[in-house]
C-alpha positions as CSV (number, residue, x, y, z in Angstrom):
1,M,0.0,0.0,0.0
2,A,1.4,3.3,-1.1
3,P,1.9,6.0,1.6
4,A,-0.7,8.8,1.6
5,S,2.0,11.3,0.7
6,A,2.4,9.5,-2.7
7,V,-1.1,10.3,-3.8
8,Q,-1.2,12.9,-6.6
9,R,-3.7,15.7,-6.7
10,P,-6.8,14.7,-8.8
11,A,-7.3,17.0,-11.8
12,A,-10.9,17.4,-10.7
13,F,-10.0,19.5,-7.6
14,A,-7.7,22.5,-7.1
15,V,-7.1,24.6,-4.0
16,E,-7.1,28.3,-4.8
17,H,-6.6,30.1,-1.5
18,R,-5.4,29.2,2.0
19,D,-5.6,30.8,5.4
20,G,-4.2,28.4,8.0
21,A,-5.8,25.0,7.4
22,A,-8.9,26.7,5.9
23,R,-8.9,26.8,2.1
24,T,-11.0,27.7,-0.9
25,G,-11.0,25.6,-4.1
26,V,-12.9,24.3,-7.1
27,L,-14.3,20.8,-7.6
28,R,-14.9,20.2,-11.3
29,T,-17.6,17.7,-12.3
30,A,-19.4,16.6,-15.4
31,H,-22.3,19.0,-14.6
32,G,-20.2,22.0,-13.6
33,E,-18.0,23.4,-10.9
34,V,-18.5,23.5,-7.1
35,R,-17.0,26.3,-5.2
36,T,-15.5,25.2,-1.9
37,P,-15.9,25.3,1.0
38,A,-19.5,24.4,0.2
39,F,-22.7,23.4,2.0
40,V,-24.7,20.8,0.2
41,P,-28.5,20.8,0.8
42,L,-30.2,17.4,0.9
43,A,-32.4,16.4,-1.9
44,S,-32.9,13.0,-0.4
45,H,-36.0,12.0,-2.2
46,A,-35.1,13.9,-5.4
47,T,-36.2,17.2,-4.0
48,V,-35.1,19.8,-1.6
49,R,-38.3,19.7,0.3
50,S,-40.8,22.5,-0.5
51,L,-38.5,24.0,-3.2
52,Q,-38.1,23.7,-6.9
53,A,-34.6,22.8,-8.1
54,G,-34.2,26.2,-9.8
55,E,-34.9,28.0,-6.6
56,V,-32.1,26.1,-4.8
57,A,-29.7,27.1,-7.6
58,E,-30.8,30.7,-7.3
59,L,-29.9,30.7,-3.6
60,G,-26.3,30.1,-4.6
61,Y,-25.9,26.4,-4.2
62,D,-23.7,24.5,-6.6
63,M,-24.5,20.9,-5.6
64,V,-27.2,18.9,-3.9
65,L,-27.2,15.4,-2.3
66,G,-29.4,12.6,-3.5
67,N,-30.0,9.7,-1.1
68,T,-29.0,6.4,-2.6
69,F,-30.9,4.3,-0.1
70,H,-34.2,6.2,-0.3
71,L,-34.2,6.4,-4.1
72,F,-33.4,2.7,-4.2
73,I,-36.6,2.0,-2.2
74,Q,-38.8,4.5,-4.0
75,P,-39.2,5.1,-6.9
76,G,-36.3,2.8,-7.8
77,H,-33.0,3.6,-9.6
78,E,-34.0,1.7,-12.7
79,H,-37.1,3.9,-13.1
80,I,-35.1,7.1,-12.6
81,A,-32.6,5.8,-15.2
82,E,-35.4,5.2,-17.7
83,L,-36.5,8.8,-17.3
84,G,-33.0,10.2,-18.0
85,G,-31.2,10.0,-14.7
86,L,-31.6,12.0,-11.5
87,H,-30.6,15.4,-13.0
88,E,-33.4,15.1,-15.6
89,F,-35.8,13.6,-13.2
90,M,-35.7,16.4,-10.7
91,A,-34.7,19.2,-13.2
92,W,-31.4,19.9,-11.4
93,H,-28.8,20.7,-14.0
94,D,-25.8,21.2,-11.7
95,P,-23.6,18.6,-9.8
96,I,-25.2,15.9,-7.6
97,V,-23.4,13.9,-4.9
98,T,-25.1,10.7,-3.8
99,D,-24.3,9.0,-0.5
100,S,-23.5,5.3,-0.2
101,G,-26.6,4.0,1.6
102,G,-24.5,2.9,4.5
103,F,-25.7,5.5,6.9
104,Q,-29.3,4.7,6.3
105,V,-28.6,1.0,7.1
106,F,-26.9,2.2,10.3
107,S,-30.0,4.4,11.2
108,M,-32.4,1.6,10.7
109,G,-30.4,-0.6,13.0
110,H,-29.5,2.0,15.7
111,G,-31.7,5.0,15.1
112,S,-30.4,8.6,14.6
113,V,-27.1,9.6,16.1
114,A,-28.9,11.2,19.0
115,E,-31.0,8.1,19.6
116,E,-28.0,5.9,19.4
117,V,-25.9,8.0,21.8
118,K,-28.9,7.9,24.2
119,R,-29.3,4.1,23.6
120,R,-32.9,4.5,22.4
121,N,-34.4,1.7,20.3
122,P,-35.4,3.0,16.9
123,R,-38.0,0.2,16.5
124,R,-41.0,0.6,18.8
125,D,-42.4,-2.8,17.8
126,G,-39.2,-4.6,18.7
127,G,-38.8,-6.1,15.2
128,P,-35.5,-5.9,13.4
129,N,-35.1,-3.5,10.5
130,V,-31.6,-4.8,9.7
131,L,-31.7,-8.5,9.3
132,E,-28.0,-9.2,8.7
133,I,-24.7,-7.3,8.2
134,A,-22.3,-9.7,6.6
135,E,-19.3,-9.7,4.3
136,E,-21.5,-9.8,1.2
137,G,-23.6,-6.8,2.3
138,V,-26.7,-5.9,4.3
139,R,-30.1,-7.6,4.3
140,F,-32.9,-5.4,5.7
141,R,-36.6,-4.8,5.6
142,S,-38.0,-2.0,3.4
143,Y,-39.6,0.8,5.4
144,L,-42.1,1.1,2.5
145,D,-43.7,-2.4,2.6
146,G,-41.6,-4.6,4.9
147,S,-40.2,-6.7,2.1
148,E,-36.7,-8.0,2.4
149,R,-34.1,-6.1,0.4
150,F,-30.3,-6.4,0.0
151,M,-27.6,-3.8,-0.5
152,G,-23.9,-4.4,-0.9
153,P,-21.0,-2.5,-2.5
154,E,-22.0,-3.6,-6.0
155,T,-25.6,-2.6,-5.4
156,S,-24.6,0.8,-4.1
157,M,-22.4,1.4,-7.2
158,E,-25.1,0.2,-9.6
159,I,-27.7,2.5,-8.0
160,Q,-25.4,5.6,-8.1
161,A,-24.4,4.8,-11.7
162,A,-28.1,4.6,-12.7
163,L,-28.8,7.9,-11.0
164,G,-26.0,9.5,-12.9
165,S,-24.2,10.9,-9.9
166,D,-21.4,13.4,-10.3
167,V,-19.8,12.4,-7.0
168,V,-20.2,8.8,-5.9
169,L,-19.5,7.5,-2.4
170,A,-18.2,4.1,-1.6
171,F,-20.4,1.7,0.4
172,D,-19.5,1.6,4.0
173,E,-20.6,0.4,7.4
174,C,-21.3,3.2,9.8
175,T,-20.5,1.7,13.2
176,P,-22.5,2.8,16.2
177,F,-20.9,5.1,18.8
178,H,-21.3,2.4,21.5
179,S,-19.5,-0.3,19.5
180,D,-16.4,-1.6,21.3
181,R,-13.0,-1.1,19.8
182,D,-12.8,-4.7,18.5
183,Y,-16.0,-4.5,16.6
184,T,-15.1,-1.0,15.3
185,A,-11.7,-2.3,14.0
186,R,-13.3,-5.3,12.3
187,S,-16.1,-3.2,10.8
188,T,-13.6,-0.6,9.5
189,E,-11.6,-3.3,7.8
190,R,-14.8,-4.6,6.2
191,T,-15.5,-1.0,4.9
192,H,-12.0,-1.1,3.3
193,R,-12.8,-4.4,1.6
194,W,-16.1,-3.0,0.5
195,L,-14.2,-0.1,-1.0
196,D,-12.1,-2.5,-3.1
197,R,-15.2,-4.1,-4.4
198,C,-16.7,-0.7,-5.3
199,V,-13.5,0.1,-7.2
200,E,-13.7,-3.3,-9.0
201,W,-17.3,-2.8,-10.0
202,R,-16.7,0.7,-11.3
203,A,-13.7,-0.5,-13.4
204,E,-15.7,-3.4,-14.8
205,H,-18.6,-1.2,-15.8
206,D,-16.6,1.9,-16.8
207,A,-18.7,3.9,-14.3
208,G,-18.5,7.7,-14.4
209,G,-18.5,10.3,-11.7
210,L,-15.8,11.3,-9.2
211,F,-15.4,8.6,-6.5
212,L,-14.9,9.1,-2.8
213,G,-13.8,6.6,-0.2
214,I,-15.2,7.0,3.3
215,V,-13.0,7.1,6.5
216,Q,-14.3,5.1,9.4
217,G,-12.7,4.1,12.7
218,G,-15.2,5.3,15.3
219,V,-13.8,7.4,18.2
220,H,-10.3,5.7,18.1
221,R,-7.5,7.9,16.9
222,D,-5.3,5.1,15.6
223,L,-8.2,3.5,13.7
224,R,-9.1,6.8,12.2
225,H,-5.5,7.4,11.1
226,A,-5.2,3.9,9.6
227,S,-8.5,4.2,7.8
228,A,-7.6,7.7,6.4
229,E,-4.3,6.4,5.2
230,R,-5.9,3.3,3.6
231,I,-8.6,5.3,1.8
232,A,-6.1,7.9,0.6
233,A,-3.8,5.2,-0.8
234,T,-6.5,3.8,-3.0
235,E,-5.5,5.0,-6.5
236,A,-9.0,5.0,-7.9
237,I,-10.4,7.6,-5.5
238,D,-10.9,11.3,-6.3
239,G,-11.5,12.5,-2.8
240,V,-12.3,11.4,0.8
241,A,-15.4,11.6,2.9
242,I,-15.3,11.5,6.7
243,G,-18.1,9.4,8.1
244,G,-19.3,7.3,10.9
245,S,-20.4,8.2,14.5
246,L,-18.1,11.0,15.5
247,G,-18.6,11.0,19.2
248,Q,-21.2,12.0,21.8
249,D,-20.7,15.8,21.8
250,K,-19.3,18.6,19.7
251,E,-15.9,18.6,21.4
252,E,-15.3,14.9,20.7
253,M,-16.7,15.2,17.2
254,R,-14.2,18.0,16.3
255,E,-11.4,15.9,17.8
256,V,-12.3,12.8,15.8
257,V,-12.6,14.9,12.5
258,G,-9.2,16.3,13.3
259,W,-7.7,12.9,13.6
260,A,-8.9,12.0,10.1
261,L,-7.7,15.2,8.6
262,E,-4.2,14.7,10.2
263,A,-3.8,11.5,8.1
264,L,-5.2,12.8,4.8
265,P,-3.0,14.3,2.0
266,D,-3.5,17.9,1.3
267,A,-4.3,17.2,-2.4
268,L,-7.5,15.3,-1.8
269,P,-10.8,17.1,-1.3
270,R,-12.6,16.3,2.0
271,H,-16.3,15.8,2.5
272,L,-17.6,15.8,6.0
273,L,-20.8,13.8,6.1
274,G,-23.9,14.9,8.0
275,I,-22.6,18.1,9.7
276,G,-24.5,21.4,9.4
277,D,-24.9,23.4,12.7
278,V,-23.4,26.9,12.3
279,D,-20.6,26.4,14.8
280,D,-19.8,23.0,13.4
281,V,-19.5,24.5,9.9
282,V,-17.2,27.2,11.0
283,H,-14.9,24.8,12.9
284,A,-14.9,22.3,10.0
285,V,-13.9,24.9,7.4
286,G,-11.2,26.2,9.8
287,A,-9.9,22.6,10.1
288,G,-9.7,22.1,6.3
289,V,-13.0,20.5,5.3
290,D,-14.0,21.4,1.8
291,W,-17.7,20.5,1.8
292,F,-20.4,19.1,4.0
293,D,-24.0,18.0,3.8
294,C,-26.7,18.1,6.4
295,A,-30.5,18.0,6.9
296,T,-30.5,20.7,9.6
297,P,-31.6,23.7,7.6
298,T,-34.5,22.0,5.9
299,R,-35.5,19.8,8.9
300,L,-35.6,22.8,11.2
301,A,-37.9,24.6,8.8
302,R,-40.3,21.7,8.8
303,H,-40.5,22.1,12.6
304,G,-41.1,25.8,12.6
305,T,-37.6,26.9,13.4
306,A,-35.5,29.6,11.7
307,L,-31.7,30.0,11.7
308,V,-30.7,33.2,13.4
309,S,-27.5,34.7,14.8
310,D,-28.0,33.7,18.4
311,P,-25.3,31.4,19.7
312,E,-26.9,31.1,23.1
313,A,-30.0,29.6,21.4
314,R,-27.8,27.4,19.1
315,W,-28.6,29.7,16.2
316,R,-32.3,28.7,16.4
317,L,-35.5,30.7,16.6
318,D,-38.7,28.6,17.2
319,V,-41.3,30.9,15.6
320,T,-44.1,28.7,17.1
321,R,-43.4,30.0,20.6
322,P,-45.3,32.9,22.2
323,P,-42.6,35.6,21.8
324,S,-43.1,35.6,18.0
325,R,-46.9,35.8,18.1
326,S,-47.1,39.6,18.0
327,S,-43.6,40.4,16.8
328,R,-43.4,42.8,13.8
329,E,-39.7,42.0,13.3
330,P,-38.4,39.9,10.4
331,L,-36.6,36.7,11.2
332,A,-33.2,38.4,10.6
333,Q,-32.4,42.0,9.8
334,G,-30.8,42.4,6.4
335,C,-31.8,38.9,5.1
336,P,-32.9,39.1,1.5
337,C,-35.1,36.0,1.6
338,P,-38.9,36.3,1.0
339,A,-39.7,35.4,4.6
340,C,-37.7,38.3,5.9
341,R,-38.3,40.7,3.0
342,D,-42.1,40.4,3.0
343,H,-43.3,39.0,6.3
344,T,-43.1,39.4,10.1
345,R,-42.4,36.8,12.8
346,A,-46.0,37.2,13.8
347,Y,-47.2,36.0,10.3
348,L,-44.7,33.1,10.3
349,H,-45.8,32.2,13.9
350,Y,-49.4,32.0,12.7
351,L,-48.6,29.9,9.6
352,A,-46.4,27.5,11.5
353,R,-48.9,27.0,14.3
354,A,-51.7,26.5,11.7
355,K,-49.4,23.9,10.0
356,E,-49.7,25.7,6.7
357,L,-47.3,24.4,4.0
358,T,-46.4,28.0,3.2
359,A,-44.6,28.2,6.6
360,V,-42.3,25.3,5.7
361,R,-41.5,26.8,2.3
362,L,-40.7,30.3,3.7
363,L,-38.6,29.0,6.5
364,T,-36.8,26.7,4.2
365,L,-36.0,29.6,1.9
366,H,-34.8,31.6,4.9
367,N,-32.6,28.8,6.4
368,L,-30.9,28.0,3.1
369,T,-30.3,31.7,2.5
370,F,-28.8,32.0,5.9
371,I,-26.4,29.0,5.3
372,A,-25.5,30.1,1.8
373,T,-24.7,33.6,3.0
374,L,-22.7,32.2,5.9
375,V,-20.6,29.9,3.7
376,E,-20.0,32.7,1.1
377,G,-18.7,34.8,4.0
378,L,-16.3,32.0,5.0
379,R,-15.0,31.8,1.5
380,D,-14.4,35.5,1.3
381,A,-12.6,35.5,4.7
382,I,-10.3,32.8,3.5
383,R,-9.5,34.6,0.3
384,E,-8.8,37.8,2.3
385,G,-6.6,36.1,4.9
386,R,-8.9,37.0,7.9
387,Y,-10.6,33.6,8.6
388,A,-9.7,33.4,12.3
389,E,-11.1,36.9,13.0
390,H,-14.2,36.3,10.9
391,A,-14.9,32.9,12.5
392,A,-14.6,34.4,16.0
393,A,-17.1,37.1,15.1
394,V,-19.6,34.6,13.7
395,L,-19.3,32.3,16.7
396,A,-19.8,35.4,18.9
397,G,-23.1,36.1,17.1
398,R,-22.4,38.4,14.2
399,G,-24.9,37.5,11.5
400,P,-23.9,36.6,7.9
401,Y,-25.7,39.8,6.7
402,A,-23.7,42.2,8.8
403,A,-21.5,44.7,7.0
404,G,-18.0,43.3,6.4
405,A,-19.2,39.8,7.3
């Protein structure tokens, strides 16, 4: 196995500016360029919920994420392929990254990360969602109809190829936080073997798209280092994703991400999976992460919550609560989104409490505008050599719309 330092920079990615570990760059794909650092909204079911694809592009996003597992279950990758691929199907004409399906298997078996850390059982009826995790792959029950389904490395690659993904992720096992070191080590090695099978399938089928391996290793520094080095030494990859359970709190998560980054070559682009809180984005970019995806902005919108510059409230404003009922303020001063431009908190409070779909749409537009503006400000700060100062101001509560932000 070649050392990570021997890996050459893929032509698809180039770093343009640096400020400490933070960097800007460009990822070049078959459907266009992605400016990094970048936030990638989730289009899990072939849509960024409540928005048209063109609206997401107008907000400034270069890439969205399609969910391999969900699109496999419904409507099926063959059906999407027959209709021209995922770009044509959802009328998104820019880059698409698809996840591997591994995290969804983990979620069915262990629940969300929060549930898993708290040892909650995701199945209320006690029946197993995941029937078997074996060397060949994973057998599970479909959440749609309870039928038995199978996904392995080759399945994941076949699905992503049928979707026409611009950035393809290797199939992996996302180990639970509470797994012991022995299981985590064995699982990580299996992820590496699955990576080799993904590479073989792609070579045999001349599959397109950039290809990312996924670093696992749980909360163990040596396992994270070994996994990062193993992934980076795989000649067929174009970049690296950092996945798996990253710990039980933010401090541990940042430490674990740092371990993976320590062992990765500078030339490879880095995708941090499933991270999207404002403070986490700021820290990840400062550590050298190039792009990240998360459901947070859209999920919060569906629950009546807006992103605002309030660190003490975790950058969240729940408009369904009484203080917003009679407020004539916008969600955020200076925000150009329709929710802030045209409406008051009082109106959004009413819509959200009445469960009007308009509330979800307006809050989604606001939250994605907030994140897009935040990340644009981070890119500007890196280019201008003032990232540390800018990051400190954001974490102290300066909004992304503030002058000089």
